[in-house]
N, C-alpha and C positions, 0 to 999 in steps of 0.2 A: 502493499498499502504505500502510495503517494504522499509523502512529510516533509512541511518544515522544518531544520536543528537553527539553534540561539545559542550556543553550550553544549548546554546536558538537556535540552527542555526540545519531545516533538511535539508540532502538533497537528498529527491527521489531517494528511486531504482526502475527499473526496474520490470516493476508484474513477466515475464516470470522468471525459474527457472533458463532458463537456457541461459540464456541475463548475471543474478546475478555469473551464473558459471561463467561462459567465460572476465566478467568484473575482476570478484577479481586473476583468474585464471590468466589475460595478467596485475593487477602485484608486480602479486610474481614474475610472469619471469621479469618485468622491475629492480625488484629493486635486482636480482638476477646480472643482466646487471648492479646495482650499481655508477662502476665505470668508466662510463661513461660522456656524458658532458646530461641531459639533468633527464634519469632516475639518482634515488635517492634510497637509502634503506630505502628514509623515504616512500618508495610507498609497501615493504614487511607490518608493520604493517593496512596500506590499505588496501591491499588486504587482510589478517586477519579476518577484521572489516566484508568485506563485502562476503567473504565465512563462516562465524560464522550465516548466516540470513537463512543455506542450511542441514549446516555442525551439526551435534551434538559434533562432535570429536573434530574438528574448535573452537564450542560455545566456551565448557574443557579448548582446552586447551589456548584463550583468557580471558576466566572470572579467571582462576586462574593465568596467567601474568599478569592483570587486581587486581589480593585484592595482591598478593605481592610489586608490585612494593607501591600501594597506604599505603601496612605496613612500607614500604621503608622511602618511602616518610613522614610518622607521625615519625616512627625515625629519624630517620632528623630532623626536626623539632620542637623532641624533646613535640611528643603526643602520648597516649597515642595509638594506631595502633586501624580500626572501625573492628566491629562485624559484624563477620562473618554475612550472610543472610541464 
């Protein structure tokens, strides 16, 4: 069963591909309306993570942004950047 992992926590996703795409798209649309109360811009990365389970294009974008963010974090911390897998 697909799941999203945040450290030691795993959040299960539906087995149905259509349901996962609907959930991911809903998060992206909610993030686009982030200026409203309750909805927020935090929903955009969550939607991309959910969609990355089914879309190679979104997976590539998510992975590149994750590597760039980790390199920037390592540089800010004064450490060497992690090697690419």
